[in-house]
C-alpha positions, 0 to 999 in steps of 0.5 A: 338324151343318152339311153338308160344303158350305155356301153360305159354304164355296162362297163361300170356295172361289170367292174362293180360286180367284179370288185364285189366278187373279188371281195367275197372270194378274198374274205372266204379265203381269209376266213379259211386261213384264219381257221388254220391260224387259230387251229395251229395256235390252240394246238401249240398253246395247249401242248406247250403253254406257248402261243404259236401265232399270238405274239402279243400273248408271248410278249406279255409273258416275256415281260412277266418272265423278265420281271420275275427273273425267269431267265430261261423262260424269257430266253425261250420266249424271245427266240419264239418271238424272233422266229415269228418275225423271221417267218413274216419276213420270209413270207414277203420274200417268198411271195415276191420271188414266186410272182405273188402266188399263194400256193408256194407260200401255203405249200411251204407252210404245210411242209413246216407244219408237217415237220413240226407235227412229226418232231412232236414234243421230243424236239419241242423247241425245234417243232415250235420254231417250225410252226411259228415260222409257218404262222409268220409266213402265213401273214403274207398270203393276204394283207388286204381285201379290196383295200381293207387291211387284214390280219390272219394270225392275230385278231386284236387289230380286227376287233379294234377296227370292228369296234371303231367301225361300230362306233362310227356307225352308231354316230351315223357314219355309214362307212363300209367294210368294218363288219368284214373284220369279224371274218378273221376273228370268227375264223380264228375262233372256230379254228381254235375250238377245232384245234383244241379238240384235235389236241385233246385226242392227238396231242402235238401231233394234231399239227399234222391236221394243220399241215393237211389244211394248209396243203388243201388251201394251197390247192384251193388258192389255184382256183382263185384268179391270179390277178386277184391273189396278187391284189390280196398279197404283199406289195 
C-alpha cells in the first residue's frame, strides 16, 4: 500500500493551491479594474449624458434617436460605439505586441484618461473618444480567470451568468464559479458610486482620478506573476 502522502499527491496539492491562489488574485484584479470602469462610466454619463463603457445603453439610445429622427445624436452615438470597438481591438493588439503584459495596456489607459480629463468639456467629443477607447482597451487586461469568462466594463453578462448559476444551484447542481460573477458587478457598482461623488465635485475633470487609478493598477499588475497575467489576458 502506498503511503498517505506520495510525491505525486504533494504535486497535486501544490497545483491545487496554486490554482486557487491564481483565481483569488485574478478576481481581486478584476474587482479593481471593474471599479475603474464603473467610476469612469459614471463620470462620463453624469457630465455628458453618454455612457463611456456601457455600450448597450448607447445602442438603445442610438436606436431611439434614429426612430425619433434625431440625426445629430444618432451620428454622435454611432461614433462613440465605434470608438469602443476600436478600443477593444487595440487592447488585443497591444496585449499581443507587449508579450501579454498588463502594465503597458493599463499605462496607456491611464494616459488616455489623463488626456480626456485635461481636455474636459471644452473638447467634449475628443475627450469622450479618448475615454471610450481607454475603456474598450481595458477589456483586454482580463478575459478569464481560471476558465471563468470575465467582462470588465459591462456587467449584463456577469449578472446573466450569475442568475443562470443560481438557477442551476436551486435545481441541485453544484457547479463552481458562478458566484464569482458578482465580483465585476460589485466592483462596477462601487466604482460608479465613487465616480458619481467625484463628478459632483470635480465635473469632467474627475477623469483625472480615473487616470490615477489606472496608473496605480498598472504598477500593481507588476506584482502579479507574469505567467498568471498571461492566463488572464487575451489569447
